[in-house]
C-alpha positions in Angstrom: -5.2 3.9 -25.7 -2.9 1.9 -23.4 -4.2 -1.6 -22.8 -2.6 -4.5 -21.0 -3.8 -8.0 -21.2 -5.5 -9.1 -18.0 -4.0 -11.8 -15.9 -5.6 -15.2 -16.0 -7.4 -16.5 -12.9 -4.6 -18.5 -11.3 -1.8 -15.9 -11.7 -4.2 -13.1 -10.6 -5.3 -15.0 -7.5 -1.7 -15.9 -6.7 -0.6 -12.3 -7.0 -3.6 -11.1 -4.9 -2.6 -13.5 -2.1 1.0 -12.3 -2.3 -0.1 -8.6 -2.3 -2.3 -9.1 0.7 0.4 -11.1 2.6 3.1 -8.5 1.9 0.7 -5.6 2.7 -0.3 -7.2 6.0 3.4 -7.8 6.7 4.0 -4.1 6.2 1.2 -3.2 8.6 2.6 -5.7 11.2 6.2 -4.4 10.7 5.0 -0.9 11.3 3.1 -1.9 14.5 6.3 -3.6 15.6 8.3 -0.4 14.9 5.8 1.6 16.7 6.0 -0.7 19.8 9.8 -0.4 19.8 9.7 3.4 19.3 7.3 3.8 22.2 9.5 1.6 24.4 12.7 3.5 23.4 11.0 6.9 23.9 9.2 6.2 27.2 11.7 4.0 29.1 13.9 5.4 31.7 16.4 2.6 31.2 19.2 3.5 28.7 19.9 -0.2 28.0 16.3 -0.8 27.1 16.1 2.3 24.8 19.3 1.2 23.1 18.1 -2.3 22.6 14.8 -1.1 21.2 16.5 1.3 18.7 18.9 -1.4 17.6 16.0 -3.7 17.0 14.3 -1.0 15.0 17.4 -0.5 12.9 17.5 -4.2 12.1 13.9 -4.1 10.9 14.4 -1.0 8.9 17.7 -2.2 7.3 16.3 -5.6 6.3 12.5 -5.3 5.9 11.1 -1.8 5.5 12.3 -1.2 1.9 11.6 -4.6 0.4 8.2 -5.0 2.1 7.2 -1.5 1.0 8.4 -1.9 -2.6 6.8 -5.4 -2.9 3.5 -3.9 -1.7 3.7 -1.1 -4.1 4.7 -3.2 -7.1 2.3 -6.0 -6.5 -0.6 -3.5 -6.1 0.4 -1.7 -9.2 0.6 -4.9 -11.2 -2.8 -6.0 -9.9 -4.4 -2.7 -10.8 -2.9 -2.7 -14.3 -3.6 -6.3 -15.1 -7.1 -6.6 -13.7 -10.4 -4.9 -14.6 -10.1 -2.7 -11.6 -7.5 -0.6 -13.4 -5.3 2.0 -11.7 -7.3 5.1 -12.5 -10.8 3.7 -13.0 -12.0 3.7 -9.3 -11.3 6.3 -6.7 -10.5 3.7 -4.0 -7.7 2.1 -6.2 -6.3 5.5 -7.1 -6.3 6.6 -3.4 -4.6 3.3 -2.3 -2.0 3.8 -5.0 -1.1 7.3 -4.0 -1.1 6.6 -0.3 1.1 3.5 -0.9 3.5 5.6 -3.1 3.7 8.3 -0.5 4.2 6.0 2.5 6.9 4.0 0.6 8.8 7.2 -0.2 8.5 8.4 3.4 9.6 5.0 4.7 12.7 5.1 2.5 13.5 8.8 2.8 12.5 9.7 6.3 11.7 6.7 8.6 14.9 4.7 7.8 17.2 7.7 8.4 15.4 8.6 11.6 15.7 5.0 12.9 19.4 5.0 12.0 20.0 8.2 13.9 18.1 6.9 16.9 20.1 3.7 16.9 23.4 5.7 16.8 22.1 7.8 19.8 20.6 4.8 21.6 17.4 6.7 22.2 14.3 7.8 20.3 12.5 11.2 20.2 8.8 11.8 19.7 9.2 12.0 15.9 10.2 8.3 15.9 6.9 7.5 17.6 4.8 9.8 15.4 6.1 8.4 12.1 5.1 4.7 12.7 1.8 6.0 14.3 0.9 7.8 11.1 2.0 4.9 9.0 0.0 2.4 11.0 -3.1 4.6 10.7 -2.5 5.0 6.9 -2.2 1.2 6.4 -5.3 0.6 8.4 -7.1 3.1 6.3 -5.8 1.5 3.1 -6.9 -1.9 4.4 -10.4 -0.5 5.1 -10.5 1.0 1.6 -9.5 -2.3 0.1 -12.3 -4.2 1.9 -15.1 -1.6 1.6 -14.2 -0.2 -1.9 -16.0 3.1 -1.2 -16.6 6.0 -3.6 -17.4 5.7 -7.2 -15.4 5.5 -10.4 -13.0 8.3 -11.5 -13.8 10.5 -14.5 -11.7 8.2 -16.6 -13.6 5.2 -15.2 -16.9 6.8 -16.0 -15.8 7.5 -19.6 -14.6 3.9 -20.0 -17.8 2.6 -18.6 -20.0 4.8 -20.9 -17.9 3.9 -24.0 -18.1 0.2 -23.1 -21.8 0.3 -22.6 -22.4 2.2 -25.9 -20.2 -0.4 -27.8 -22.3 -3.2 -26.1 -25.5 -1.5 -27.1 -24.3 -1.2 -30.8 -23.3 -4.9 -30.7 -26.7 -5.9 -29.4 -28.5 -3.9 -32.0 -26.4 -5.3 -34.9 -27.0 -8.9 -33.8 -30.8 -8.6 -33.9 -32.5 -10.2 -36.8 -34.3 -7.9 -39.2 -37.4 -8.6 -41.4 
């Protein structure tokens, strides 16, 4: 079985703060991109549309990939180096897959779409839809992080059962006999 040593309290808390900060940054960045995309799509002024798409390109060129990757990596390290585990709880597993998918879509779809819009100086509806879906996804991930819904995964149940049976054996063996 694969086992990684848990982080001590101070590094775990520091990493948790970094993860929350970068994840909230990703949400804020996406809301900013959504605002600029709506502006570029809905304005009748070509100069405003061009300025909005250029601003989006600056954000996507400098921030989207690092922020997405930092969120993914910090969350992965937290899940692997804390008792939550990556595949022990459905909420962690769901967050991981949604983060992985949105990171891939940010790199492979959103950034190229923004680059194309910046070249054209205008945005189409797809550039409004992408950050809208991303924003909704990040809000859902945030809610899942806070509420921790659902139960353990099958793997989590097996680990919980095996841990409780080991504990029961240890308790019985420590009892004094006649």
